[in-house]
N, C-alpha and C positions, 0 to 999 in steps of 0.2 A: 244382127246379134253376133257377139264375139265368138270366135272359134277357139280361143285360148282356154285351156282346161286347168292349168296349174295356178294356184293362188299367187305365186310370185310373178308369173307372167301377166296375170290380170292386173295386179297392183302396179307393175312397171308400165303397162300399157295405159292405165288410168292416169298415172302421174306424167307420162309422156304427153298425153292429150292435154293435161293441165299446163305443162310447160309450153305447148304449142298454142295455148289459149283457145282450145277447141271444145266449146261447151257441148256440141253435138257428139263429139267423140267420148266425152265423159258419160253421157246418159246411158250408153249401151252397157256400161259396167255396173250401174246402180240398181239396187232393188227399189221397188216403189216406196217402201217404208224405211228408206235409209235414215239412220240416226247419225247426226254429226255433232261432235262435242269438241270445242276448242277453248282456250283460255278467254277469248274475246267474243265467242259466238256459239250458239246452239241452234240447230234446225232439225226438223223431223219431216221426212217425205222428200221424194225426188224433186218435185217442183220447187220447193223452198230451197233445197240444196243448190240446184242449178241456178236459180235466181241470184243467190249469194255468191256462187262461184263466178258467175259472169262479172259481177262487180269487183270481186277480188282479183280476177285475171287482168282487169284494167289497171290495177294498182301496182302489182309487182313487175319488175323489169325482166327477170329470168328465174327459172327454177332448174336446178341441176341435181339429178339423182345421184346419190353417193353409193347406196347399197340397198338391196331388197332381199328379205329373208321370208321364209314361210314355214308354218308348222300347223298341221291339222287344218282347222278352219280359220286360220289367221295368217296375215301377212304384215310385215313391218317394213316400212320404207323410210330411209334416212335421206334427207335432201337439204339443199341450201336454197333458200329464197333470197333473191337480191332485189332490193328496193332502191328508190332514189336515195341520194346521198344523206338526206336527213335521217334515214333509218338504217341503211346499209344492208349487210348480210345477216340473215336470221336462220341458223341451223334449226331444222325441224324434224320431228319423228312422227310418223303416222302409224298408229296401230289399227289395223283393219280386220274386221270380221267378214267372212264370206260364206255364202250358202248357195249351192247349186250354181256356181260360177258368177254370182252377183254379190256386190259389196253391200252388206247390211248395216255396217256401223264403221265410222271413222272417228278415231279419237286422236287429236293432235297434241303434241307436247312441244312447247317452245317458250322462250323467254319473251314475255309480252312487254317488258319495260321499254324497248325502243319505240313502241307504238303510243306510249303515254306522253311523249314530248309534244 
């Protein structure tokens, strides 16, 4: 279990694990009932999230965190996802809800148009 106590630290560690394509690293930060909402996907529950995250991690080439902010029970992470040339770079914002050191909800905001090609 993670020893990180602040929301920004948890959010940064979570997306660092994502950038390293480390699914096991992601799991320690997720609540069992994690809700995930994105323009092209929705999941509920840790198992479903991890299954989709593993597929997604095989798709992007790199993830670079730009900034992390927190407020009360939320954290916001702004990052750049880089994909093969046909898609390119996709700036992304994750709004995360946390409770007792675990991520309970992730909502992503990004332009989904590059994925429609």
